[in-house]
Structure formats: C-alpha cells, structure tokens
LODRENTI-552512 format. One record per residue (C-alpha): y, z, x. Coordinates in steps of 0.001 Angstrom, whole numbers. Layout:
N
> Y/Z/X
> Y/Z/X
...
END
This chain:
454
> Y/Z/X
> 107708/59053/116265
> 107462/55358/115668
> 110949/54556/116942
> 109838/52578/119957
> 107547/50323/117941
> 110215/49898/115273
> 112780/48877/117882
> 110320/46482/119502
> 109529/44802/116200
> 113228/44453/115403
> 113945/42822/118747
> 111003/40430/118527
> 112031/39497/114978
> 115544/38721/116093
> 114313/36639/119000
> 112088/34581/116732
> 114882/34092/114212
> 112880/35675/111410
> 114429/37285/108345
> 115547/40925/108502
> 112988/43645/107954
> 112226/44403/104297
> 114090/47126/102473
> 112262/50474/102868
> 112748/51121/99135
> 110769/47972/98368
> 108069/48995/100829
> 107721/52405/99154
> 106780/50883/95777
> 104475/48193/97146
> 100698/48223/96709
> 100168/48396/100436
> 102182/51581/100647
> 100148/53135/97847
> 97091/52477/99984
> 98880/54192/102873
> 99477/57215/100634
> 95796/57415/99749
> 94871/57142/103417
> 97442/59850/104263
> 95873/62170/101701
> 92401/61621/103160
> 93639/62157/106698
> 95549/65228/105504
> 92330/66826/104280
> 90528/66088/107552
> 93435/67306/109691
> 93789/70492/107640
> 90102/71294/107950
> 90294/70643/111686
> 93344/72912/111945
> 91465/75607/110063
> 88511/75322/112448
> 90758/75468/115514
> 92763/78468/114293
> 89614/80282/113200
> 88098/79602/116617
> 91146/81067/118352
> 90953/84142/116124
> 87263/84722/116755
> 87587/84103/120499
> 90241/86814/120654
> 88128/89283/118653
> 85025/88469/120684
> 86648/88646/124130
> 88953/91614/123622
> 86863/93749/121225
> 83210/92767/120849
> 82265/92159/124495
> 83878/95375/125835
> 82274/97343/122987
> 78899/95813/123796
> 79337/96936/127407
> 80163/100475/126314
> 83860/100058/127088
> 85543/101387/123951
> 88467/101376/123611
> 89002/98269/125700
> 90194/99390/129173
> 93477/97986/130431
> 91868/96470/133531
> 89779/94223/131245
> 92790/91999/130636
> 93101/91035/134323
> 89865/88987/134631
> 90266/87595/131106
> 93747/86221/131826
> 92523/84891/135180
> 89777/83062/133274
> 92386/81692/130877
> 94287/80255/133831
> 91143/78819/135413
> 89943/77030/132263
> 93437/75704/131578
> 93689/74517/135185
> 90403/72626/134830
> 91702/70858/131720
> 95006/70033/133409
> 93517/68842/136690
> 90267/67193/135619
> 90527/65946/132017
> 92599/63106/130517
> 95973/64107/129112
> 96545/66970/131605
> 96005/69543/128867
> 99022/68382/126892
> 102712/68649/127641
> 104217/71611/129496
> 105612/73989/126830
> 108842/74720/128704
> 109970/71252/127566
> 109684/72198/123885
> 107538/70538/121229
> 106550/66910/121653
> 105981/65211/118262
> 104484/62089/119859
> 100906/61650/118578
> 98227/62334/121175
> 95738/59624/122143
> 92174/60516/121068
> 90917/60302/124655
> 93250/63147/125662
> 92331/65375/122721
> 89393/67309/124297
> 91464/68335/127295
> 94446/69362/125167
> 92294/71438/122819
> 90398/73091/125674
> 93637/74039/127430
> 95164/75292/124180
> 92079/77295/123247
> 91875/78884/126703
> 95578/79713/126886
> 96235/80842/123315
> 92793/82279/122646
> 92651/84378/125817
> 96021/86072/125453
> 98634/83856/127089
> 102132/84217/125593
> 102161/80891/123742
> 101477/79767/120174
> 99002/77320/118618
> 101556/74860/117225
> 101502/72423/120174
> 97684/72047/120219
> 97764/71568/116444
> 100344/68780/116768
> 98028/67124/119287
> 94993/67721/117074
> 96620/66210/113993
> 97978/63166/115793
> 94784/62501/117725
> 92615/62748/114611
> 95000/60480/112714
> 94710/57761/115353
> 90952/58225/115549
> 90342/58045/111797
> 92586/55079/111113
> 90890/53249/113984
> 87490/53913/112416
> 88634/52686/109020
> 90375/49560/110298
> 89478/48213/113715
> 92508/45940/113961
> 95119/48496/112963
> 98813/47622/113446
> 100454/50088/115870
> 103020/51075/113234
> 100283/52050/110758
> 98397/54044/113386
> 101553/55939/114326
> 102388/56601/110669
> 98934/57983/109811
> 98850/60038/113021
> 102230/61521/112100
> 100948/62313/108597
> 97955/64123/110061
> 100327/66120/112238
> 102298/67069/109112
> 99085/68390/107545
> 98007/70407/110593
> 101388/72100/110980
> 101595/72687/107240
> 98301/74573/107439
> 99615/76753/110280
> 102980/77613/108721
> 101607/77857/105194
> 104390/75552/104003
> 104714/71756/103944
> 108505/72162/103970
> 108567/73770/107406
> 106183/71170/108829
> 108216/68284/107398
> 111565/69584/108641
> 110322/70310/112164
> 108645/66939/112643
> 111331/64822/110990
> 114148/66489/112896
> 112212/66229/116162
> 111487/62539/115517
> 115189/61812/114965
> 114663/58962/112495
> 117631/57270/110882
> 118270/57673/107155
> 116959/54198/106329
> 113545/54645/107966
> 113012/58314/107204
> 111363/57830/103761
> 108668/55634/105306
> 107483/58637/107320
> 108572/61389/104946
> 106634/60300/101850
> 103149/59944/103415
> 103892/62932/105643
> 104706/65111/102642
> 101594/63856/100893
> 99455/64901/103865
> 101352/68181/104291
> 100941/69025/100611
> 97237/68378/100918
> 97230/70594/103993
> 98768/73457/102024
> 96240/73001/99217
> 93425/73146/101749
> 94889/76353/103205
> 95014/77930/99753
> 91555/76681/98856
> 89934/77840/102089
> 90995/81401/101403
> 89666/81286/97832
> 86404/79445/98549
> 85335/81176/101735
> 86833/84639/101350
> 88374/84248/104826
> 91537/86275/105388
> 94029/83443/105887
> 96693/85914/107039
> 94837/86100/110345
> 95388/82410/111095
> 98496/81332/109148
> 102080/82533/109247
> 103250/84727/106383
> 106553/86284/105366
> 107896/89390/107072
> 108118/92824/105398
> 111917/93026/105301
> 113928/95141/102862
> 116119/93356/100322
> 119630/92500/101478
> 122131/91822/98694
> 125159/90200/100324
> 126798/89949/103757
> 130109/91547/104678
> 132767/90586/107205
> 131192/93046/109639
> 127838/91277/109255
> 129425/87935/110134
> 131143/89347/113208
> 127959/90985/114462
> 126011/87810/113707
> 128215/85685/115973
> 127974/88161/118848
> 124250/88776/118386
> 123414/85060/118165
> 125217/84543/121479
> 123169/87303/123105
> 119868/85902/121780
> 120817/82407/122938
> 121643/83564/126451
> 118381/85514/126599
> 116315/82498/125501
> 118104/80228/127967
> 117316/82667/130768
> 113642/82747/129739
> 113429/78955/129731
> 115408/78714/132966
> 112854/80955/134658
> 110062/78913/133079
> 111454/75677/134503
> 111740/77281/137924
> 108109/78430/137669
> 107102/74863/136809
> 108897/73474/139875
> 107782/76111/142358
> 104128/76219/141300
> 103356/72552/140762
> 100706/72154/143480
> 97124/73490/143700
> 96719/73941/139951
> 93184/75364/140156
> 94470/78214/142324
> 97921/78769/140867
> 97059/79028/137160
> 94547/81913/137531
> 97166/83753/139601
> 99738/83173/136850
> 97238/84520/134308
> 96759/87698/136361
> 100527/88114/136683
> 100857/87948/132884
> 98127/90573/132499
> 99814/92847/135059
> 103057/92667/133086
> 101231/93614/129876
> 99389/96532/131506
> 102559/97806/133184
> 104393/97744/129843
> 101564/99688/128215
> 101697/102409/130862
> 105484/102688/130628
> 105695/102894/126847
> 102289/104027/125530
> 102278/100905/123356
> 99428/98413/123244
> 98856/95702/125832
> 98727/93244/122941
> 102452/93696/122310
> 103170/91660/125458
> 100173/89334/125308
> 99490/86681/122661
> 101963/84574/120705
> 103353/87404/118586
> 102493/85605/115345
> 100332/88463/114075
> 102418/91218/115665
> 105792/90430/114041
> 104948/92008/110698
> 103585/95277/112166
> 106514/95418/114604
> 108978/95416/111704
> 106883/97730/109518
> 106645/100264/112364
> 110266/99863/113483
> 110845/103615/113197
> 108242/104251/115926
> 110072/102102/118469
> 112879/103535/120575
> 115659/101312/121896
> 114279/101775/125410
> 110779/100684/124385
> 112189/97624/122588
> 114230/96711/125670
> 111120/96973/127857
> 109145/94902/125353
> 111729/92119/125439
> 111914/92225/129245
> 108167/92255/129917
> 107168/89834/127180
> 110116/87587/128084
> 108933/87356/131695
> 105306/86781/130628
> 106621/84103/128256
> 108476/82413/131133
> 105327/82312/133253
> 103354/80898/130331
> 105985/78272/129553
> 106068/76935/133083
> 102365/76547/133845
> 100006/77095/130896
> 99505/75202/127644
> 100480/75991/124072
> 103501/76084/121806
> 106836/77793/122544
> 107877/78708/118984
> 106028/81905/118040
> 106830/83979/121158
> 110500/83036/120750
> 110373/84188/117118
> 108759/87481/118138
> 111384/88129/120813
> 114134/87260/118329
> 112665/89735/115836
> 112405/92447/118522
> 116011/91837/119499
> 116887/92092/115802
> 115348/95576/115673
> 117655/96582/118511
> 120668/94959/116857
> 119947/96859/113639
> 121201/99988/115407
> 124711/98507/115547
> 127142/100068/113060
> 127222/98149/109796
> 124429/95718/110722
> 121296/96026/108583
> 117724/95387/109661
> 117065/92315/107506
> 120020/90161/108646
> 119553/91278/112254
> 115899/90189/112330
> 116587/86968/110401
> 119463/85962/112687
> 117432/86837/115783
> 114570/84590/114686
> 116856/81718/113665
> 118886/81819/116878
> 115752/82008/119041
> 114146/79002/117324
> 117378/76970/117488
> 117673/77629/121229
> 113999/76946/121890
> 113599/73718/119905
> 117195/72427/119714
> 116456/71734/116032
> 119063/73591/113940
> 117809/72583/110499
> 114236/73541/111371
> 115505/76892/112674
> 117381/77598/109431
> 114437/76639/107213
> 111884/78543/109286
> 113954/81743/109454
> 114848/81522/105752
> 111264/81105/104552
> 109908/83686/106968
> 112512/86238/105853
> 112301/85378/102142
> 111560/88986/101067
> 115074/89937/102198
> 116579/87668/99528
> 119325/85069/99634
> 121864/87461/101135
> 120622/86713/104661
> 120869/82927/104352
> 124591/82529/105210
> 124109/84732/108257
> 121056/82735/109375
> 123110/79539/109169
> 125996/81040/111142
> 123628/82401/113783
> 121771/79107/114141
> 125002/77094/114448
> 126316/79471/117108
> 123015/79342/119000
> 122710/75564/118798
> 126275/74825/119915
> 126052/77393/122707
> 122809/75839/123920
> 124321/72355/123952
> 127419/73609/125783
> 125377/75404/128445
> 123092/72412/128961
> 126064/70047/129265
> 127602/72308/131885
> 124343/72535/133820
> 123982/68731/133812
> 127570/68316/134993
> 126902/70621/137929
> 123573/69013/138855
> 123725/66862/142018
> 123503/63104/141550
> 120084/61654/142522
> 120142/59975/145917
> 119662/56212/145924
END
C-alpha cells in the first residue's frame, strides 16, 4: 500500500536533483500530519459504520433466506433441497457482478487478501459479489469485501473533501479506512493493524506514516463497534469475531512441542491441497462465468447436503465462513466423533476450494474453522490438550493461507485468549513450521514449473 507511489516520488526527486525526502519523524509531528490524523479519525467513523451496515446486511440476508422465507412458505425446518437453488442464485448474482460490473467483483480469493485500496467505481460490484457469495452461504468470509469497502470509501471521502488530492494522501486515508473496517470485523485494532501492515510490506522507515493514522482509524473503528452494541442493543457477536471457549492451559510440555510440529505440518499440507484445488478450479472454469458460477454454487450445496445426510449434522457446518460456527464447534466437541470431524474437514475443504477458485469473499475465516476442526481431531492424540491443538491449528491455517506469520500468531493468540499464555509458545512454533513449509513447497513448485515460451 503506497509503495509504488513512494518509489515513483523518490525516483522523480532524484532525477530532478531535489533534496532527499523529509525524515518521517519530522513529518509525524508536523501540523499537516495532525490534520491527516483528524481526517483519519473522521474516515474511521464512516468506514466503521459502513462495515457495521454491511455485516448486519449479511447477517439479516442469511436469516431471511435460510429461515424466514422457508418458514413463510410452510417449510419448517428448512428442507435440505432449499440450499440448492439458493446457492445457485449466489453463483448467478456473483457472476453478474464479475462479468458485467466494474472491478470484476473484486480479486479472486484463492490469491489471498489484497490490501490495495479499491477504486470507488468498482465498489458496487465488489460489494454485490461479496454480499451474494458470503450472504447466501458460500464458504468464504467477509474480510475481503470489507477491505474493499474501507479503501473505496477512503478514496471517495478524501476526494470529496479535497478535489486536488495528492495520490499519497488518498492512498494513506484509504488505508486508514481499511484499518477501521477490519478492526470492526475482528473486534480488535491490533489484528487489523498487523494484517494490513504485514501484507503491505513497508520498510521500517515508512511504516509509522501508515501505522499512526491507521491505528487512529482502527481505534475509532473499535469504539464504534463497542458503541453500536450499547446504543442499538444489537448483538455484536453475530457480526464480529469473538474469543473461543477454550479451557485454560497452564504450560506446554516437550510432548506438546513434538505434537505441535507434526500437527502444524499436517495442517499446512491440508491447506496447500485446498488452495491447489482452488487454483485448478480457477484455471479450468475461467470461461462462461454466467453459467459456471451457478453450477459451482450448486456443487457447494450438494457437498453440504451430502455431509448432512452422512453425519446427521447441520448443512450449515459445511456452508458459510465458519466465523459463527467455531465457538459452538468447540463447545460441543464431545458430540463430534473423529469420523464426523474427518468428513467435515473433507466436505468443507472441497466446498472451500470451489469457493476460492470462482466466487468472491475472504479466505481467512474458513481456514480458521478448518484449523479448529483439525485441532479437535488432534486433541485425541496422547498428551495433546484441546486448547493448544485448536490454537495451533488456527495459527498454522492462517499462516499457510495468508503467508503472514506475525498476523497468524496475533490472530490465533487473541482468538484463543481464554486458554491463557500457555498456548502462545506452541502457536509461535506451529506458525513458524507452517510458514517455512509453505515457502519451501512453493519454491519447489516454482522450480518445477515450465519456463514460459518466448
């Protein structure tokens, strides 16, 4: 974020023989930067309110489509066949946004999270695709549409305030708005800051110029999240991420470390397989979007219905991002057999691959859910407790999905905070193993790839 413009300004300055760029420390205490902070706070409020509206809309669309409409038609409980036309509709609406609207519905989620701010003109298509995919049950999360929403609103607002806005200022305010939107989703400005800063890859010298206004906006975003729950009486747990109900874990043992290394390797390989299938889906199904995406939606629904028949568990365990299902999954761990957990990982993993390759949304939450489910299975290993198994599974899955080790550690640590500090060393070990394994596998795949002709 902002690196290309920074590099361009450095080159042009050198060509013109101008003096070096000012010290970032001096910029931070200047009057102009104080004005930027005020603007970041304002944009943070707007972006947080917009994030709240978008997440609330997703929540109510899901309740309306999967509960209220079937009940109104006398179909209670919701029949399993209902999910087939709904997921087909999700694919059709997403296909329309991809094929007919600017921005192609946002980036394809199999490529991870893109922190680049979205142009305002592309925002309607990105939000429509995200709402259709995430709101109608596709196995993706809301974080990618929120990144687009924050960045697009930031560009739009700063353009309204100042018509002749320098590109660097527009990028900075857009990034701050993105901080605020993600902070609202995760319920923590720390997680939002770490994810975006690590994804942006800024050097140490320039990082404060983005970090300070970004934290200001993210802090405002968290305040808005807290205030919305108090002022409106809305249950914020339905739209923001909370901590998991894990038992306290005092301290790790040598056995815990050994299992952590092996388990992190297994989770990494599983995530790489899921993304490998997703990339193949993207390549194979790249033509005739308006036809292919509804078919992909039906395939996802078939996987969910088949899982429900095989296990007597709900269709919703396979569908959706898994954000709301992680807590109940862990609370009801005793009701899940190893066979049912294995089927859940297999069916949701395949539905996740299909979603990654063709639909629109974020890749983080389904990976976290699958990591947590794998952790429940790993907790049956001798000497490996539930809390470290789930925490390591989540951390390793996020590290493999995003290739952001620090973000994976922070996210898993805050999410698993009820377990205590005893899980933190194991999370770090698991994330390091997952990250290095991912890099090694990717390097080997690139080495084997044929050289492009010409």
